[in-house]
C-alpha positions as CSV (number, residue, x, y, z in Angstrom):
1,M,-7.4,-8.6,51.9
2,K,-6.6,-12.2,51.2
3,E,-9.0,-14.8,52.4
4,K,-7.8,-16.9,55.3
5,I,-10.2,-19.8,54.6
6,G,-10.9,-21.8,51.4
7,I,-12.8,-20.1,48.7
8,V,-15.2,-23.1,48.5
9,D,-15.9,-26.1,50.7
10,T,-13.8,-28.8,49.1
11,L,-11.2,-31.5,49.9
12,E,-8.1,-30.1,51.6
13,E,-5.9,-31.4,48.8
14,R,-8.0,-29.5,46.2
15,K,-7.6,-26.1,47.8
16,P,-4.3,-25.1,46.2
17,Y,-6.0,-25.6,42.8
18,I,-8.5,-22.7,43.5
19,A,-7.3,-19.2,43.9
20,R,-8.6,-15.6,43.8
21,K,-7.0,-12.8,41.8
22,Q,-6.1,-10.3,44.6
23,E,-3.9,-7.6,43.2
24,K,-3.9,-6.1,39.7
25,G,-0.8,-7.0,37.7
26,Q,0.3,-9.9,39.9
27,G,0.1,-13.6,39.2
28,I,-1.5,-16.2,41.5
29,P,0.1,-19.2,43.3
30,L,-2.1,-21.8,41.6
31,T,-1.3,-25.5,41.6
32,C,-1.9,-27.1,38.2
33,D,-0.8,-29.5,35.5
34,N,-1.0,-32.6,37.7
35,N,-3.1,-35.7,37.4
36,S,-6.6,-35.5,38.8
37,L,-7.0,-36.1,42.5
38,A,-8.5,-39.5,43.2
39,G,-12.1,-39.2,44.5
40,A,-12.5,-35.6,43.3
41,I,-14.8,-36.6,40.3
42,S,-12.8,-34.5,37.9
43,Q,-14.5,-33.2,34.7
44,R,-11.2,-33.9,32.9
45,A,-11.1,-36.6,30.2
46,C,-8.6,-39.5,29.8
47,V,-5.7,-39.9,27.5
48,Y,-7.7,-41.9,25.0
49,S,-10.4,-39.3,24.8
50,G,-7.8,-36.5,24.3
51,A,-6.3,-38.4,21.4
52,R,-9.7,-39.1,19.9
53,V,-11.0,-35.6,19.9
54,V,-7.9,-34.3,18.0
55,L,-7.9,-37.1,15.4
56,N,-11.6,-37.7,14.9
57,P,-12.2,-34.8,12.5
58,V,-9.9,-36.3,9.9
59,T,-12.8,-37.0,7.6
60,D,-11.6,-39.8,5.3
61,A,-9.9,-41.9,8.0
62,V,-11.1,-45.0,9.7
63,H,-11.0,-44.7,13.5
64,L,-10.6,-48.1,15.0
65,V,-10.7,-48.5,18.8
66,H,-8.9,-51.6,20.1
67,G,-10.7,-52.3,23.3
68,P,-14.1,-52.9,24.9
69,I,-17.1,-51.5,23.1
70,G,-17.7,-48.9,25.8
71,C,-14.6,-46.9,24.9
72,A,-15.8,-46.6,21.3
73,G,-19.3,-45.7,22.5
74,Y,-18.0,-43.0,24.8
75,T,-16.3,-41.0,22.1
76,W,-18.4,-41.8,19.0
77,D,-19.0,-38.5,17.1
78,I,-18.1,-36.5,20.2
79,R,-17.3,-33.4,18.2
80,G,-19.7,-31.5,16.0
81,A,-16.9,-31.3,13.4
82,K,-18.4,-30.8,9.9
83,S,-17.0,-32.1,6.6
84,S,-17.2,-30.7,3.1
85,G,-16.6,-34.1,1.6
86,V,-16.4,-37.7,2.7
87,E,-17.6,-38.5,6.2
88,T,-16.0,-41.9,7.0
89,N,-15.1,-40.4,10.5
90,R,-18.8,-40.3,11.4
91,T,-18.7,-44.1,11.8
92,S,-16.9,-45.4,14.9
93,F,-15.3,-48.9,14.8
94,S,-14.2,-51.2,17.6
95,T,-12.7,-54.6,18.0
96,D,-15.2,-55.1,20.9
97,M,-12.8,-57.1,23.1
98,K,-14.4,-59.7,25.3
99,E,-13.1,-61.8,28.3
100,L,-11.4,-64.4,26.1
101,D,-9.6,-61.7,24.1
102,I,-8.3,-60.2,27.4
103,V,-7.0,-63.6,28.5
104,F,-5.5,-64.8,25.2
105,G,-4.7,-61.4,23.6
106,G,-6.5,-59.4,20.9
107,E,-3.8,-59.1,18.2
108,K,-5.4,-61.6,15.8
109,K,-8.8,-60.0,16.3
110,L,-7.3,-56.5,15.6
111,S,-5.6,-57.8,12.4
112,K,-8.8,-59.3,11.2
113,A,-10.7,-56.1,11.9
114,I,-8.2,-54.0,9.9
115,D,-8.5,-56.4,6.9
116,E,-12.3,-56.2,7.0
117,L,-12.3,-52.4,7.2
118,V,-9.9,-52.0,4.3
119,G,-12.1,-54.2,2.2
120,L,-15.3,-52.3,3.0
121,Y,-14.0,-48.6,3.0
122,H,-10.7,-48.5,1.2
123,P,-9.5,-45.7,3.5
124,P,-6.2,-43.8,2.9
125,V,-5.4,-44.1,6.6
126,I,-6.5,-46.1,9.7
127,F,-5.9,-44.8,13.2
128,V,-5.8,-47.6,15.7
129,Y,-6.4,-46.4,19.3
130,S,-5.1,-48.4,22.3
131,T,-7.3,-48.4,25.4
132,C,-6.6,-49.2,29.1
133,I,-7.1,-52.9,28.8
134,V,-4.7,-53.1,25.8
135,G,-2.0,-51.4,27.8
136,I,-2.6,-53.9,30.7
137,I,-2.5,-57.1,28.6
138,G,0.3,-55.8,26.3
139,D,-1.0,-56.3,22.8
140,D,1.7,-55.2,20.3
141,L,-0.2,-52.5,18.3
142,E,2.9,-51.3,16.5
143,S,3.7,-54.8,15.1
144,V,0.1,-55.4,14.0
145,C,-0.2,-51.9,12.4
146,K,3.1,-52.2,10.6
147,T,2.2,-55.6,9.1
148,A,-1.2,-54.3,8.0
149,S,0.3,-51.2,6.5
150,Q,2.7,-53.3,4.4
151,K,-0.1,-55.8,3.4
152,H,-2.6,-53.1,2.3
153,N,-0.2,-50.4,1.2
154,I,-1.9,-47.7,3.3
155,S,-1.0,-45.9,6.5
156,V,-2.1,-47.9,9.5
157,I,-1.1,-45.8,12.5
158,P,-1.1,-46.9,16.2
159,V,-2.2,-44.2,18.6
160,K,-0.8,-44.9,22.0
161,S,-3.6,-43.7,24.1
162,E,-4.1,-46.0,27.1
163,G,-6.4,-44.0,29.3
164,F,-4.8,-44.6,32.6
165,K,-1.2,-43.5,31.7
166,G,-1.8,-39.7,32.1
167,N,-4.5,-37.1,31.4
168,K,-6.1,-35.4,28.4
169,S,-2.9,-33.4,27.6
170,D,-1.1,-36.7,27.1
171,G,-3.8,-37.7,24.6
172,Y,-3.2,-34.5,22.6
173,K,0.5,-35.5,22.4
174,A,-0.3,-39.1,21.3
175,A,-2.5,-37.6,18.5
176,C,0.2,-35.3,17.3
177,D,2.7,-38.2,17.2
178,A,0.2,-40.0,15.0
179,L,-0.2,-37.0,12.7
180,K,3.6,-36.7,12.3
181,K,3.5,-40.1,10.5
182,L,1.2,-38.6,7.9
183,I,3.1,-35.4,7.1
184,K,5.5,-35.9,4.2
185,K,8.6,-34.0,3.4
186,P,8.0,-31.2,0.8
187,P,9.4,-31.9,-2.7
188,E,12.1,-29.2,-2.6
189,N,14.5,-28.2,0.2
190,P,12.9,-30.1,3.0
191,T,15.3,-28.8,5.6
192,A,15.7,-25.2,4.3
193,K,14.8,-22.5,6.7
194,K,11.5,-20.8,5.9
195,V,11.6,-17.0,5.5
196,P,8.9,-14.4,5.0
197,R,8.3,-13.7,1.3
198,P,6.1,-11.1,-0.4
199,S,2.8,-12.4,-1.7
200,E,3.3,-10.3,-4.9
201,T,5.8,-12.9,-6.2
202,I,4.8,-16.2,-4.7
203,K,1.5,-17.1,-3.1
204,P,2.2,-17.8,0.6
205,K,0.9,-20.9,2.3
206,I,-0.2,-21.5,5.9
207,N,-1.6,-24.3,8.0
208,I,-4.2,-23.7,10.7
209,L,-3.5,-26.0,13.7
210,G,-5.9,-26.7,16.5
211,D,-9.2,-25.8,14.8
212,F,-11.6,-28.7,14.5
213,N,-14.3,-27.1,12.4
214,V,-16.9,-27.5,15.1
215,A,-20.2,-26.4,13.6
216,G,-18.3,-25.3,10.5
217,D,-16.0,-22.7,12.2
218,V,-13.2,-23.2,9.7
219,W,-15.4,-22.3,6.7
220,L,-15.8,-18.8,8.2
221,V,-12.1,-18.3,8.8
222,K,-10.4,-19.7,5.6
223,P,-12.0,-17.1,3.3
224,L,-10.5,-14.3,5.3
225,F,-7.0,-15.5,4.5
226,E,-7.8,-16.4,1.0
227,Q,-9.0,-12.8,0.4
228,M,-5.5,-11.7,1.6
229,G,-3.9,-13.9,-1.1
230,I,-2.9,-16.7,1.2
231,E,-3.4,-20.4,0.5
232,V,-4.6,-22.5,3.5
233,I,-3.2,-25.9,2.9
234,V,-4.9,-27.7,5.8
235,S,-6.8,-27.1,9.0
236,M,-5.6,-29.7,11.5
237,T,-7.7,-31.4,12.0
238,G,-11.1,-29.8,11.2
239,D,-12.4,-30.9,7.7
240,S,-9.0,-32.3,6.9
241,T,-8.1,-35.4,4.8
242,A,-5.1,-37.6,4.8
243,K,-3.9,-36.1,1.5
244,A,-4.1,-32.5,2.8
245,I,-2.3,-33.4,6.1
246,S,0.5,-35.0,4.0
247,R,1.1,-31.6,2.4
248,A,1.4,-29.7,5.7
249,A,5.2,-29.4,5.5
250,E,4.8,-27.2,2.3
251,A,3.5,-24.3,4.5
252,D,5.5,-21.1,5.2
253,L,3.7,-20.5,8.5
254,N,1.6,-22.3,11.1
255,L,-1.1,-20.5,12.9
256,V,-1.9,-22.3,16.2
257,Q,-5.3,-21.7,17.7
258,C,-5.7,-24.5,20.3
259,S,-2.3,-24.2,21.9
260,G,-2.9,-27.1,24.3
261,S,-3.5,-29.6,21.6
262,M,-1.2,-28.4,18.8
263,T,1.8,-26.5,20.1
264,Y,3.7,-29.8,20.4
265,L,3.2,-30.5,16.7
266,A,4.0,-26.9,15.7
267,K,7.3,-27.1,17.6
268,W,8.1,-30.4,15.9
269,M,7.4,-28.9,12.4
270,Q,9.6,-25.9,13.2
271,K,12.5,-28.2,14.2
272,E,11.9,-30.7,11.4
273,Y,11.0,-28.4,8.5
274,G,11.9,-24.9,9.6
275,I,8.3,-23.7,9.6
276,P,7.7,-21.0,12.3
277,Y,4.4,-20.7,14.1
278,L,2.3,-17.9,15.6
279,N,-0.4,-18.3,18.2
280,A,-3.8,-17.0,16.9
281,S,-7.4,-17.0,17.8
282,F,-10.4,-16.5,15.4
283,F,-13.0,-15.6,18.1
284,G,-14.0,-12.1,18.9
285,I,-13.2,-8.8,17.0
286,E,-9.9,-8.1,18.8
287,D,-8.4,-11.6,18.3
288,I,-9.5,-11.9,14.6
289,S,-8.1,-8.5,13.8
290,L,-4.8,-9.5,15.6
291,A,-4.6,-12.8,13.7
292,L,-5.0,-11.2,10.2
293,R,-2.6,-8.3,11.0
294,R,0.1,-10.5,12.5
295,T,0.0,-12.9,9.5
296,A,0.3,-10.0,7.1
297,D,3.2,-8.5,9.1
298,Y,5.0,-11.9,9.0
299,F,4.9,-12.1,5.2
300,G,5.9,-8.4,4.9
301,S,3.7,-7.6,2.0
302,E,2.3,-4.1,1.9
303,K,-0.5,-5.3,-0.5
304,M,-1.5,-8.0,2.0
305,K,-1.5,-5.5,4.9
306,K,-3.8,-3.1,3.0
307,Q,-6.1,-6.0,2.1
308,A,-6.2,-7.1,5.7
309,E,-7.2,-3.6,6.9
310,K,-9.8,-3.4,4.2
311,I,-11.3,-6.8,5.3
312,L,-11.4,-5.7,8.9
313,E,-13.0,-2.3,8.2
314,T,-15.7,-3.9,6.0
315,E,-16.5,-6.8,8.4
316,I,-16.4,-4.8,11.6
317,N,-18.7,-2.1,10.2
318,R,-21.1,-4.8,9.0
319,I,-21.4,-6.6,12.4
320,M,-21.1,-3.7,14.8
321,P,-24.7,-2.6,14.9
322,E,-25.8,-6.1,16.0
323,I,-22.9,-6.4,18.5
324,S,-23.8,-2.9,20.0
325,R,-27.5,-4.0,20.3
326,V,-26.6,-7.1,22.2
327,R,-24.1,-5.2,24.4
328,E,-26.8,-2.8,25.6
329,R,-28.8,-5.8,26.8
330,V,-26.1,-7.9,28.5
331,K,-23.5,-5.3,29.7
332,G,-22.7,-5.6,33.4
333,K,-23.7,-9.3,33.5
334,K,-21.3,-11.8,35.2
335,A,-19.8,-14.7,33.3
336,A,-18.2,-18.0,34.4
337,I,-15.8,-19.8,32.0
338,Y,-14.7,-23.4,32.2
339,M,-12.8,-24.8,29.2
340,G,-10.8,-27.8,28.3
341,G,-7.8,-25.7,27.3
342,P,-6.4,-22.3,28.2
343,A,-6.5,-20.8,24.6
344,K,-10.4,-20.8,24.6
345,A,-10.5,-19.4,28.1
346,L,-8.2,-16.5,27.2
347,T,-10.0,-15.6,24.0
348,L,-13.4,-15.7,25.9
349,I,-12.1,-13.1,28.3
350,K,-11.7,-10.6,25.4
351,G,-15.0,-11.6,23.9
352,F,-16.9,-10.9,27.0
353,A,-15.1,-7.6,27.4
354,E,-16.4,-6.7,23.9
355,L,-19.9,-7.4,25.1
356,G,-19.4,-5.3,28.3
357,M,-19.6,-8.4,30.6
358,E,-17.4,-9.3,33.5
359,V,-15.7,-12.6,34.0
360,V,-15.9,-13.7,37.7
361,I,-14.9,-17.4,37.4
362,I,-12.4,-18.9,34.9
363,G,-10.9,-22.4,34.8
364,T,-9.5,-25.1,32.5
365,Q,-8.9,-28.8,32.6
366,T,-5.4,-28.8,31.1
367,G,-3.8,-25.3,31.8
368,K,-0.2,-25.0,32.7
369,K,1.5,-22.5,35.1
370,E,2.3,-20.0,32.3
371,D,-1.3,-20.2,31.0
372,Y,-2.7,-19.3,34.4
373,E,-0.3,-16.5,34.8
374,Q,-1.5,-15.0,31.5
375,I,-5.1,-15.6,32.6
376,S,-4.5,-13.8,35.9
377,Y,-3.1,-10.7,34.1
378,S,-6.2,-10.7,31.9
379,V,-8.9,-10.8,34.6
380,R,-10.1,-8.3,37.2
381,D,-9.3,-8.5,40.9
382,G,-11.7,-10.8,42.7
383,T,-11.9,-13.3,39.8
384,V,-11.7,-16.9,40.9
385,I,-9.3,-19.1,38.9
386,V,-9.6,-22.9,39.2
387,D,-7.8,-25.8,37.7
388,D,-9.4,-29.2,37.0
389,A,-12.6,-28.4,38.9
390,N,-15.2,-30.9,40.0
391,P,-19.0,-30.4,39.8
392,L,-19.5,-29.5,43.5
393,E,-16.7,-26.9,43.3
394,L,-18.2,-25.3,40.2
395,A,-21.7,-25.2,41.7
396,E,-20.5,-23.5,44.8
397,L,-18.4,-21.0,42.9
398,L,-21.3,-20.1,40.6
399,V,-23.4,-19.3,43.7
400,K,-20.7,-17.4,45.6
401,Q,-19.6,-15.4,42.6
402,K,-23.2,-14.6,41.5
403,A,-22.7,-15.7,37.9
404,D,-25.4,-14.9,35.4
405,L,-24.0,-17.1,32.7
406,M,-21.7,-20.2,32.4
407,V,-19.8,-20.9,29.2
408,A,-18.4,-24.5,29.2
409,G,-18.9,-27.9,27.7
410,V,-21.8,-30.4,27.8
411,K,-20.7,-31.9,31.1
412,E,-21.2,-28.6,32.9
413,R,-24.5,-27.7,31.3
414,F,-26.7,-29.3,33.9
415,I,-24.8,-27.8,36.8
416,A,-25.8,-24.4,35.6
417,Y,-29.4,-25.3,34.7
418,K,-30.0,-26.9,38.1
419,L,-28.9,-23.6,39.8
420,G,-31.1,-21.5,37.5
421,I,-28.1,-20.0,35.7
422,A,-27.9,-19.4,31.9
423,F,-25.6,-21.6,29.9
424,C,-23.8,-21.4,26.6
425,D,-22.0,-24.4,25.0
426,F,-18.7,-23.3,23.6
427,N,-17.4,-26.8,23.2
428,H,-17.9,-29.9,20.9
429,D,-21.6,-30.3,20.9
430,R,-22.7,-26.9,19.6
431,V,-24.3,-26.6,16.2
432,V,-23.7,-22.9,15.5
433,E,-20.4,-21.3,14.4
434,F,-18.6,-19.0,16.8
435,E,-15.5,-18.2,14.9
436,G,-15.0,-15.4,12.4
437,F,-17.1,-12.2,12.3
438,D,-20.4,-13.9,11.7
439,G,-19.5,-16.5,14.4
440,F,-19.0,-13.7,17.0
441,V,-22.5,-12.4,16.1
442,N,-23.9,-15.9,16.6
443,F,-22.2,-16.0,20.0
444,A,-23.4,-12.6,21.1
445,R,-27.0,-13.6,20.2
446,E,-26.8,-16.9,22.0
447,V,-25.4,-15.2,25.1
448,D,-28.3,-12.7,25.0
449,A,-30.9,-15.4,24.4
450,S,-29.6,-17.5,27.3
451,I,-29.4,-14.7,29.8
452,S,-32.7,-13.0,28.8
453,S,-34.7,-16.2,28.7
454,P,-37.9,-15.9,30.8
455,V,-37.5,-19.4,32.1
456,W,-35.1,-18.1,34.8
457,N,-38.1,-16.2,36.4
458,A,-39.8,-19.6,37.0
459,V,-37.1,-21.5,38.8
460,R,-35.2,-21.2,42.0
461,Q,-31.9,-19.5,41.4
462,R,-28.4,-19.5,42.9
463,T,-29.1,-21.6,45.9
464,L,-27.4,-24.8,46.8
465,I,-29.5,-25.6,49.9
466,P,-33.1,-24.4,50.3
467,E,-33.7,-21.8,53.1
468,A,-35.7,-24.3,55.2
469,V,-32.8,-26.8,55.2
470,E,-30.2,-24.0,55.9
471,S,-32.3,-22.7,58.8
472,D,-32.6,-26.2,60.3
473,K,-28.9,-26.6,60.0
474,K,-28.3,-23.4,62.0
475,S,-30.8,-24.4,64.7
476,G,-29.0,-27.8,65.2
477,R,-31.7,-30.1,63.9
478,I,-29.6,-31.2,61.0
479,E,-26.7,-32.0,63.3
480,K,-29.0,-34.1,65.5
481,A,-30.2,-36.0,62.5
482,A,-26.6,-36.5,61.4
483,V,-25.5,-38.0,64.8
484,K,-28.5,-40.3,64.6
485,E,-27.3,-41.6,61.2
486,R,-23.6,-41.6,62.4
487,I,-22.4,-39.0,59.9
488,S,-20.9,-35.6,60.7
489,G,-22.8,-32.4,60.1
490,E,-20.4,-31.4,57.4
491,N,-20.8,-34.7,55.5
492,Y,-24.6,-34.4,55.9
493,A,-24.6,-30.9,54.4
494,N,-22.5,-32.2,51.5
495,K,-24.9,-35.0,50.9
496,C,-27.8,-32.5,50.9
497,K,-26.0,-30.5,48.3
498,S,-25.6,-33.5,46.0
499,I,-29.3,-34.5,46.4
500,L,-30.6,-31.0,45.9
501,L,-28.8,-30.7,42.6
502,K,-31.1,-33.4,41.2
503,P,-33.9,-32.1,39.0
504,E,-36.7,-33.5,41.1
505,F,-35.5,-31.3,44.1
506,L,-35.3,-28.0,42.2
507,H,-38.4,-26.7,44.0
508,Q,-38.2,-28.8,47.2
509,K,-38.3,-26.8,50.4
510,S,-38.8,-29.7,52.9
511,E,-36.0,-31.2,55.1
512,T,-38.0,-34.4,55.3
513,A,-37.7,-35.1,51.6
514,V,-34.0,-34.4,51.7
515,E,-33.4,-36.6,54.8
516,S,-35.3,-39.5,53.2
517,Q,-32.7,-39.5,50.4
518,V,-29.7,-39.1,52.7
């Protein structure tokens, strides 16, 4: 039976963004793909951040932030994207705009910064990111970058990423628009339609789009395709260079892993160069197998198909003993998923199924209606699906759904820890590979280690408000105190929640200590 009240205690305007899967085989009426609600303290990043996380793994590029130093500091080295060569991208640069630059304009300062960086690093490309203040004062980035490009004979590309003009998804699009300017037409038949071709005659070529080589993921995936006789031209943008990106139009096929960040670019390449694309995932046994088989089917080579099956048989037999061992330890546990994009969320559902675990909460920051429909078909009845959640919503959902593990990014880590719930970082800050067959073994081991850690026996678990405070609320003492402080009982309870999520109150059972903070 459908609930008549909200799933969690949240703002009235936020309730349409949280829904429960009720009937198997049916979608859910979830509101999504809107800008964050003001005052809801969204976990979602801004346009600038979205652009930066896509472009930052281009290893030999200079990434210059035109704006205050805080913007550069916020996104410096935010991805654990590894490089097999030059690491210019590890250094973040900023024009460090001050009050006078805002009053009189920062174009001259930007031009001078580009000249200095070219002299120091001699990069093949410079990405110049616009920030909120640049959008407000109206600096002409395109003119400055065009002049600098002609002066130094390199690509100086403006990235239109003013943070206030949209959300993280708009940042992905701004990054793809910048990448378009690096991709060059192939030497022969640039507009000819691509068709599958047998690998026995000509070695086929692919691009991997939307893989950022976090912790070295790409290095576990590329060899699988190379063993099938396929050349991987470039992974965009993990461990990529300006030269490799410039060759992207030579590919016969694009494999899109992060659909939220790279589908826009894949569609443009299909229209511009006739290169088709397939959605793929390289996480979990089922999705890796599907990626290899679909690629072999596309090229229509029997030899490639046989090689793909041989690889799958060898690798699955190799890792299955360890996967089976972990499965016996974690099966039946409940997982919560909160990802930046829907592609990761969907592939995690399958990954947890392979470990015998149940997904009870799933949400994203940038999902669209069709993404949530697909998610709703993939989860069990009773699973809560949420779009653009805030910390208090996530905390209450974790308690109500009795989650044993949360898989998310660094911003959500401490929500889980403060509730005594295991956590696994699936996002930018992890240092262990999760893609490919060895990567899935790493993931399984980390899930097991997180859930089975003895530390959870020593902390209070799955309680937003200690029993003493909850008892006093029911008896009316909290309401009396609330009247005295001229705040409602509901607001008082919400304030208690926010205070009790602080580390120093993990073991606190006293109402007095809480009231002193309110």
